[in-house]
C-alpha positions as CSV (number, residue, x, y, z in Angstrom):
1,M,-68.8,-16.3,-64.3
2,S,-67.8,-14.7,-61.1
3,I,-65.4,-16.5,-59.4
4,Y,-63.7,-15.8,-55.8
5,Q,-61.2,-18.5,-55.3
6,A,-58.5,-18.5,-51.8
7,W,-58.8,-22.6,-51.3
8,N,-55.9,-23.5,-49.0
9,T,-53.9,-20.2,-48.7
10,A,-53.2,-20.5,-44.6
11,L,-55.9,-17.6,-44.3
12,S,-57.1,-17.5,-40.5
13,G,-59.5,-14.9,-38.3
14,T,-62.6,-13.8,-39.2
15,V,-64.2,-13.2,-42.7
16,P,-64.8,-9.3,-43.4
17,H,-68.4,-8.2,-44.0
18,S,-67.5,-7.3,-47.6
19,I,-66.2,-10.3,-48.2
20,W,-69.6,-12.0,-47.6
21,K,-71.4,-9.3,-49.2
22,L,-69.4,-9.7,-52.4
23,S,-70.4,-13.4,-52.6
24,V,-74.0,-12.4,-53.6
25,Q,-72.8,-11.1,-56.8
26,L,-70.5,-14.5,-57.2
27,N,-71.3,-17.4,-59.0
28,F,-68.4,-19.4,-57.5
29,F,-67.1,-19.3,-54.0
30,D,-64.7,-20.9,-52.6
31,L,-62.8,-20.6,-49.4
32,S,-61.9,-24.1,-48.2
33,E,-59.3,-25.8,-46.8
34,N,-58.0,-22.3,-44.5
35,Q,-58.5,-21.7,-40.7
36,L,-61.3,-19.2,-40.7
37,E,-63.2,-18.8,-37.7
38,G,-66.3,-17.0,-36.6
39,N,-70.0,-17.3,-37.2
40,L,-71.1,-17.5,-40.7
41,P,-73.6,-14.8,-41.9
42,S,-77.5,-15.0,-41.5
43,M,-77.9,-15.7,-45.5
44,L,-75.5,-17.5,-47.7
45,M,-76.4,-16.4,-51.3
46,L,-74.7,-16.5,-54.3
47,R,-75.8,-14.3,-58.0
48,G,-77.3,-17.2,-60.1
49,P,-79.2,-20.5,-59.2
50,S,-76.5,-22.9,-60.3
51,G,-74.0,-21.2,-57.8
52,V,-71.4,-23.5,-56.0
53,M,-69.8,-22.4,-52.3
54,N,-67.2,-24.2,-50.7
55,L,-66.5,-23.7,-47.0
56,E,-65.6,-27.2,-46.2
57,N,-62.3,-27.3,-43.8
58,N,-62.6,-24.2,-41.3
59,L,-63.1,-23.3,-38.0
60,F,-66.7,-21.8,-39.0
61,N,-69.1,-22.2,-35.7
62,G,-72.6,-20.8,-35.0
63,T,-75.9,-22.1,-36.5
64,L,-76.6,-22.8,-40.3
65,P,-78.0,-19.8,-41.7
66,R,-80.2,-19.5,-44.6
67,L,-79.4,-20.8,-48.1
68,R,-80.2,-19.1,-51.3
69,N,-79.5,-19.9,-55.2
70,I,-76.6,-22.5,-54.3
71,A,-76.4,-25.6,-56.3
72,E,-73.7,-27.7,-54.8
73,L,-72.7,-26.9,-51.4
74,S,-70.3,-27.8,-48.8
75,L,-69.8,-27.0,-45.2
76,K,-68.1,-30.1,-43.9
77,N,-65.5,-30.4,-41.4
78,N,-66.3,-27.0,-39.6
79,Q,-67.6,-26.7,-35.7
80,L,-71.6,-25.5,-36.8
81,T,-74.1,-26.3,-34.4
82,G,-77.9,-25.8,-33.6
83,V,-80.7,-28.0,-35.8
84,M,-81.8,-28.2,-39.7
85,S,-84.5,-26.0,-39.8
86,T,-87.5,-27.0,-41.9
87,D,-87.1,-24.1,-44.1
88,L,-83.3,-24.5,-44.4
89,L,-83.4,-25.9,-48.1
90,G,-86.6,-24.2,-48.8
91,Q,-84.9,-21.7,-51.3
92,L,-82.5,-24.1,-53.1
93,P,-84.8,-25.8,-55.7
94,D,-81.4,-26.2,-58.1
95,L,-79.6,-28.0,-55.0
96,K,-77.6,-30.6,-56.3
97,Y,-74.9,-31.8,-53.9
98,L,-75.0,-30.8,-50.1
99,D,-72.6,-32.0,-47.7
100,L,-72.5,-30.9,-43.8
101,S,-70.7,-33.7,-42.2
102,G,-68.3,-33.3,-39.5
103,N,-69.9,-30.6,-37.4
104,M,-72.2,-30.6,-34.3
105,L,-76.0,-30.9,-35.9
106,Y,-78.6,-32.1,-33.9
107,G,-82.5,-32.9,-33.5
108,N,-84.2,-34.3,-36.7
109,I,-83.2,-34.5,-40.4
110,T,-85.1,-31.7,-42.0
111,R,-88.2,-33.2,-44.0
112,K,-88.2,-30.4,-46.3
113,W,-86.8,-32.2,-49.3
114,D,-89.6,-32.5,-52.2
115,A,-88.4,-29.4,-54.1
116,M,-84.9,-30.5,-55.3
117,E,-85.6,-32.4,-57.8
118,Q,-81.9,-32.8,-58.9
119,L,-80.3,-33.7,-55.7
120,G,-77.8,-36.2,-56.1
121,Y,-75.5,-36.4,-53.4
122,V,-76.2,-35.8,-49.3
123,D,-73.7,-36.2,-46.8
124,L,-75.0,-36.0,-43.3
125,S,-72.3,-37.7,-41.7
126,R,-70.8,-37.6,-38.4
127,N,-73.3,-35.3,-36.6
128,N,-75.9,-35.6,-33.3
129,L,-78.9,-36.3,-35.8
130,S,-81.4,-38.5,-34.3
131,G,-84.6,-39.9,-35.2
132,E,-85.4,-42.0,-38.6
133,I,-84.6,-40.9,-42.5
134,P,-87.5,-38.9,-43.2
135,E,-89.8,-40.1,-45.9
136,A,-89.5,-37.0,-48.2
137,L,-85.6,-37.5,-48.4
138,C,-86.8,-41.2,-49.8
139,Q,-88.4,-39.3,-52.7
140,H,-85.5,-38.4,-55.0
141,P,-85.1,-40.8,-57.7
142,S,-82.0,-38.8,-58.9
143,L,-80.4,-39.3,-55.7
144,M,-76.7,-41.2,-56.1
145,C,-75.2,-41.1,-52.8
146,L,-76.4,-41.2,-49.6
147,Q,-74.1,-40.7,-46.3
148,L,-75.3,-40.9,-42.9
149,S,-73.2,-42.7,-41.1
150,N,-72.2,-41.4,-37.2
151,N,-75.0,-40.1,-35.9
152,D,-78.1,-41.3,-33.6
153,L,-80.4,-42.3,-36.1
154,Y,-83.0,-45.2,-35.9
155,G,-85.7,-47.2,-37.3
156,E,-85.9,-49.6,-40.3
157,P,-85.0,-48.3,-43.4
158,C,-85.6,-51.0,-45.6
159,N,-89.1,-49.3,-47.0
160,C,-86.5,-46.0,-47.9
161,V,-83.2,-47.2,-49.0
162,T,-84.5,-49.0,-51.4
163,T,-86.4,-47.1,-53.4
164,F,-83.4,-45.1,-55.4
165,P,-83.1,-46.0,-58.9
166,L,-79.8,-44.3,-59.2
167,L,-78.2,-45.1,-55.7
168,Q,-74.6,-45.9,-56.0
169,S,-73.4,-45.4,-52.4
170,I,-74.5,-45.7,-49.4
171,D,-73.3,-45.1,-45.8
172,L,-75.7,-45.8,-42.5
173,G,-73.0,-47.0,-40.3
174,E,-72.2,-46.7,-36.3
175,N,-76.2,-45.6,-35.7
176,S,-79.0,-47.7,-34.2
177,F,-80.8,-48.7,-37.3
178,S,-82.6,-52.1,-36.9
179,G,-84.5,-54.8,-38.9
180,N,-83.5,-57.1,-42.0
181,V,-80.4,-55.9,-44.6
182,P,-82.4,-54.2,-47.0
183,R,-83.0,-56.3,-50.2
184,W,-81.7,-53.9,-53.0
185,R,-82.0,-54.0,-56.5
186,G,-80.5,-52.2,-59.3
187,D,-77.7,-52.1,-61.5
188,H,-75.7,-48.9,-60.1
189,L,-75.0,-49.8,-56.4
190,E,-71.4,-50.1,-55.5
191,E,-70.6,-49.4,-52.0
192,I,-73.3,-50.7,-49.1
193,R,-71.9,-49.9,-45.8
194,L,-74.0,-50.7,-43.0
195,H,-71.7,-51.4,-40.3
196,G,-72.0,-50.9,-36.5
197,N,-76.2,-51.2,-36.3
198,F,-78.5,-53.8,-35.0
199,F,-79.6,-55.2,-38.4
200,K,-80.2,-59.0,-37.9
201,G,-81.7,-62.1,-39.8
202,S,-79.8,-63.7,-42.8
203,L,-78.0,-62.5,-45.6
204,P,-80.1,-61.7,-48.6
205,T,-79.3,-63.2,-51.7
206,E,-80.2,-60.4,-53.5
207,L,-76.8,-58.8,-52.8
208,C,-75.4,-61.4,-55.0
209,S,-77.7,-59.7,-58.2
210,L,-75.8,-55.9,-57.8
211,P,-73.5,-56.2,-60.7
212,F,-71.5,-53.3,-59.4
213,L,-71.0,-54.0,-55.9
214,H,-67.4,-53.5,-54.5
215,V,-67.5,-52.7,-51.2
216,L,-69.9,-54.3,-48.7
217,D,-69.2,-53.8,-45.0
218,L,-72.3,-55.1,-42.9
219,S,-69.8,-55.7,-39.6
220,Q,-71.0,-55.1,-36.3
221,N,-74.3,-56.3,-36.6
222,H,-76.5,-59.2,-35.2
223,L,-76.6,-61.6,-38.8
224,S,-77.0,-65.0,-38.5
225,G,-77.0,-68.0,-40.6
226,P,-74.7,-69.0,-43.3
227,I,-72.8,-67.2,-45.9
228,P,-75.0,-67.9,-49.2
229,P,-73.1,-69.7,-51.8
230,C,-74.4,-67.4,-54.4
231,F,-71.7,-64.5,-53.0
232,G,-69.3,-66.4,-55.2
233,K,-71.2,-64.6,-58.3
234,M,-70.8,-61.1,-57.5
235,R,-69.6,-59.8,-60.8
236,G,-68.1,-56.4,-59.3
237,F,-65.5,-58.7,-57.6
238,T,-65.0,-60.9,-60.5
239,D,-65.4,-59.2,-63.5
240,S,-61.8,-57.6,-64.5
241,F,-63.4,-54.5,-66.4
242,L,-65.8,-54.2,-63.4
243,A,-63.5,-54.4,-60.5
244,S,-60.2,-52.8,-62.4
245,D,-59.4,-49.4,-60.1
246,R,-62.4,-47.5,-59.8
247,I,-62.7,-44.3,-58.3
248,F,-66.0,-43.8,-57.1
249,R,-66.3,-39.7,-57.3
250,I,-69.1,-37.1,-58.5
251,Q,-68.4,-33.8,-60.4
252,F,-68.8,-30.9,-57.9
253,Y,-67.9,-27.6,-59.2
254,G,-66.0,-28.6,-62.5
255,A,-63.9,-30.6,-61.4
256,Y,-63.6,-34.5,-60.2
257,F,-63.4,-35.2,-56.8
258,H,-63.7,-38.1,-54.7
259,M,-67.5,-38.5,-53.2
260,F,-66.4,-39.2,-49.6
261,K,-63.9,-39.8,-47.3
262,M,-64.1,-43.4,-46.5
263,E,-62.8,-45.3,-43.3
264,L,-62.0,-49.1,-44.1
265,R,-60.9,-51.4,-42.0
266,V,-58.4,-53.2,-43.6
267,K,-54.8,-54.9,-42.8
268,G,-56.2,-54.5,-39.0
269,N,-56.1,-50.9,-39.5
270,P,-59.2,-47.8,-40.3
271,L,-57.3,-46.4,-43.2
272,I,-58.9,-43.3,-45.1
273,Y,-59.2,-43.6,-48.6
274,D,-59.9,-40.2,-50.2
275,A,-59.7,-38.4,-53.1
276,N,-57.9,-39.8,-56.4
277,L,-57.2,-43.6,-54.7
278,P,-58.9,-46.6,-56.3
279,L,-61.4,-47.6,-53.8
280,F,-60.5,-50.7,-51.9
281,D,-62.8,-54.0,-52.9
282,F,-63.8,-55.5,-49.9
283,I,-66.4,-57.7,-48.0
284,D,-66.4,-57.1,-44.3
285,L,-69.1,-59.5,-42.4
286,S,-66.8,-59.0,-39.0
287,G,-68.8,-59.0,-35.8
288,N,-71.8,-61.2,-36.3
289,E,-73.2,-64.3,-35.4
290,L,-72.9,-65.8,-39.0
291,S,-72.8,-69.7,-38.8
292,G,-71.8,-72.7,-41.4
293,K,-68.9,-73.4,-43.7
294,I,-67.0,-70.7,-45.8
295,P,-68.6,-71.3,-49.2
296,E,-65.9,-72.0,-51.5
297,Q,-67.8,-70.2,-54.0
298,I,-66.2,-66.9,-52.5
299,T,-63.1,-67.9,-53.8
300,N,-63.7,-67.5,-57.4
301,L,-64.0,-63.6,-56.3
302,S,-60.4,-63.2,-58.1
303,Y,-60.3,-59.4,-57.7
304,L,-61.4,-59.3,-54.0
305,R,-58.4,-57.5,-52.1
306,G,-60.1,-57.6,-48.4
307,L,-62.1,-60.4,-47.0
308,N,-62.9,-60.2,-43.1
309,L,-65.2,-62.8,-41.8
310,S,-64.0,-62.5,-38.0
311,G,-66.0,-63.0,-34.7
312,N,-68.6,-65.0,-35.9
313,H,-69.5,-69.0,-35.2
314,I,-68.1,-70.0,-38.7
315,S,-67.0,-73.2,-38.5
316,G,-65.5,-76.4,-41.0
317,Y,-62.2,-76.0,-43.0
318,I,-60.9,-72.9,-44.8
319,P,-61.4,-73.7,-48.4
320,E,-58.2,-75.3,-50.2
321,T,-59.2,-73.3,-53.2
322,I,-58.5,-69.9,-51.0
323,G,-55.1,-69.7,-53.6
324,L,-57.4,-68.4,-56.3
325,L,-57.8,-65.0,-54.4
326,Q,-54.8,-63.6,-56.2
327,K,-55.4,-60.0,-55.5
328,L,-56.2,-60.7,-51.9
329,E,-54.3,-58.1,-49.4
330,S,-55.6,-58.4,-46.4
331,L,-57.3,-62.0,-44.5
332,D,-59.1,-62.2,-41.5
333,L,-60.7,-65.5,-40.0
334,S,-60.2,-64.8,-36.4
335,N,-62.7,-65.7,-33.3
336,N,-64.1,-68.1,-35.3
337,A,-64.6,-72.0,-35.1
338,L,-62.5,-73.2,-38.1
339,D,-60.8,-76.6,-38.0
340,G,-58.2,-78.5,-40.3
341,H,-54.9,-77.3,-41.7
342,I,-54.1,-73.7,-43.1
343,P,-54.1,-74.2,-46.8
344,Q,-51.1,-74.5,-48.3
345,S,-52.7,-72.6,-51.8
346,L,-52.8,-69.7,-49.5
347,A,-49.0,-69.4,-49.2
348,S,-49.4,-68.7,-53.3
349,I,-51.4,-65.3,-52.4
350,T,-48.2,-63.5,-53.0
351,S,-50.1,-59.7,-52.6
352,L,-51.3,-61.4,-48.9
353,D,-49.7,-58.6,-46.4
354,H,-52.2,-58.7,-43.4
355,L,-53.3,-62.2,-42.1
356,N,-55.5,-63.3,-38.9
357,L,-56.4,-66.7,-38.5
358,S,-56.2,-66.2,-34.3
359,H,-58.4,-68.1,-32.0
360,N,-60.0,-71.1,-33.9
361,N,-59.1,-75.1,-33.8
362,L,-56.9,-75.0,-37.0
363,S,-54.3,-77.9,-36.4
364,G,-50.6,-79.1,-38.4
365,P,-47.7,-76.9,-39.6
366,I,-47.9,-73.4,-40.7
367,P,-46.9,-72.9,-44.4
368,T,-43.7,-71.7,-44.3
369,K,-43.4,-70.5,-48.0
370,N,-43.6,-66.9,-49.4
371,Q,-45.7,-64.6,-47.7
372,F,-45.5,-66.6,-44.7
373,L,-42.0,-65.8,-43.8
374,T,-43.1,-62.6,-43.2
375,F,-45.8,-63.5,-40.7
376,N,-43.9,-63.0,-37.9
377,D,-46.3,-62.2,-35.5
378,P,-47.1,-65.2,-33.2
379,S,-50.5,-63.7,-32.1
380,I,-52.2,-64.0,-35.5
381,Y,-52.0,-67.7,-34.7
382,E,-53.2,-68.0,-31.2
383,G,-55.5,-69.5,-29.9
384,N,-55.0,-72.8,-32.2
385,P,-53.4,-75.9,-29.9
386,G,-53.1,-78.0,-32.7
387,L,-50.7,-75.4,-34.9
388,C,-46.7,-75.9,-35.0
389,G,-44.1,-74.1,-36.7
390,I,-42.5,-70.9,-37.1
391,P,-43.2,-68.5,-35.4
392,L,-45.1,-70.3,-32.7
393,S,-42.6,-71.9,-30.3
394,K,-44.4,-75.3,-30.7
395,V,-42.4,-77.3,-32.9
396,C,-44.1,-79.7,-35.5
397,N,-43.5,-83.5,-35.1
398,P,-41.6,-84.5,-38.5
399,H,-42.6,-88.2,-38.1
400,K,-46.2,-87.4,-37.4
401,P,-48.7,-87.3,-40.5
402,N,-50.4,-84.4,-41.0
403,K,-54.1,-85.3,-39.7
404,D,-55.9,-82.8,-42.1
405,H,-58.9,-82.4,-43.7
406,H,-57.7,-84.4,-46.9
407,S,-56.7,-87.6,-44.8
408,D,-60.0,-87.3,-43.6
409,D,-61.5,-87.7,-47.2
410,D,-59.4,-89.5,-48.4
411,R,-60.3,-92.1,-45.4
412,G,-64.1,-91.3,-46.3
413,I,-63.7,-92.3,-49.6
414,S,-61.8,-95.4,-49.4
415,E,-64.8,-97.0,-46.8
416,R,-67.2,-95.6,-49.2
417,M,-65.3,-97.6,-51.8
418,M,-64.9,-100.7,-49.8
419,L,-68.8,-100.6,-49.3
420,V,-69.4,-100.6,-52.8
421,I,-67.5,-103.4,-53.5
422,S,-68.6,-105.4,-51.2
423,I,-72.1,-104.9,-51.9
424,V,-71.1,-105.8,-55.8
425,L,-69.2,-109.0,-54.7
426,G,-71.8,-110.1,-52.3
427,F,-74.7,-109.8,-55.6
428,I,-72.4,-111.9,-57.7
429,F,-71.5,-114.7,-55.3
430,G,-75.3,-115.1,-53.7
431,F,-76.8,-115.0,-57.2
432,W,-74.3,-117.0,-59.2
433,G,-74.4,-119.3,-56.0
434,V,-77.6,-120.5,-56.2
435,C,-78.4,-120.0,-60.2
436,G,-75.2,-121.5,-60.9
437,T,-76.2,-124.6,-58.3
438,L,-79.8,-124.9,-59.9
439,A,-78.2,-124.4,-63.3
440,I,-75.8,-128.0,-62.4
441,K,-77.7,-129.8,-60.2
442,K,-81.0,-131.6,-61.7
443,S,-82.4,-132.6,-58.7
444,W,-82.2,-129.2,-56.9
445,R,-83.4,-128.0,-59.8
446,D,-86.6,-129.7,-60.1
447,A,-86.8,-129.9,-56.4
448,Y,-86.6,-125.8,-56.4
449,F,-89.1,-125.6,-59.3
450,G,-91.7,-127.9,-57.6
451,F,-92.1,-126.2,-54.6
452,L,-92.4,-123.0,-56.6
453,G,-95.5,-125.2,-58.1
454,I,-93.9,-124.8,-61.6
């Protein structure tokens, strides 16, 4: 294999024409991670059909060139502009990997995808692309990763994005997609990111049957209704093998790299997960219109590391069994309508280092053990007038019993028990009061049976 590799060598300026001309004789051409600038040549071409070209993370500008004899191409994070012409990919029948993310491309996504039968990875995120996902892109049975986030795309993608049998990762975040959340089926999906769109309707229960799912971000949409109890059966968050520090990656020019940079809002801040970092197992349903209670079954997700349900209309109590989430690092339940007390079991999660319970109707003392000793910011509890204790200025009354939902439940149980006892005693005294009298008093017995005509 003929190789020209000069990645991360502090190169700057324009690339000499002789170097571009040399690439025609190469199978592997890598100038990535430099400060190279200027227009790309009118055609990028390698020697063989399985060639690899990596020009990412430079300052190249101008329009996209024609492409030929390239199987794996990355032009991400440059300053390329213009439209994706209809013949852009027409000479790439062996294309497997395409990354044009982080540029300034605009217009519709090209519709010429049908010739690339081996296409596995497409990243067009962080551009200014518009229109709908072309139907031709939906017909690739080999597609494993589709990244279209941070564009101006719209439409209802349900019929398209559920047709990929090998799909592992999909990111349609920060667009203008609408309709219902697609009802995905399959055994390969690991990551679903639809944040910042206009999806509506309820959470589909089909999500519960995706065995490898470990990143679910449906935040900042218009979803409504309750959280399905079957969310507690997501195997990707409960199985020790499926949830153990997986690194989502694809083979790219002979080495394994993370499939993409992924921004996750965890622990209150946007974090970038990149190459060779284990992915963060998390569920983010924040910024929707979800209602109902937090299903207790969700505490079965023993390998969950991040849970964000903030900015909804969720009511009821925080499940007492939340302490079962022993790997949880980030929990945000703020801006809901939760009441009751803060479960003491939450203090047993020693991995927890970000917590936000603000703007609910919680009451009672704040736990004072383990991780709660480190939560010194009063703002994570604000908007709960009934809460007391450190770090709030409101001091708890040591003589006032904690009126939590346990006392309510106990009172309810006692009332039901008294009702049952009253019914049983009433039956006993009523039955034996009549029957006993008839058995003892012969005159009453004769009169009673005479009245019945016996």
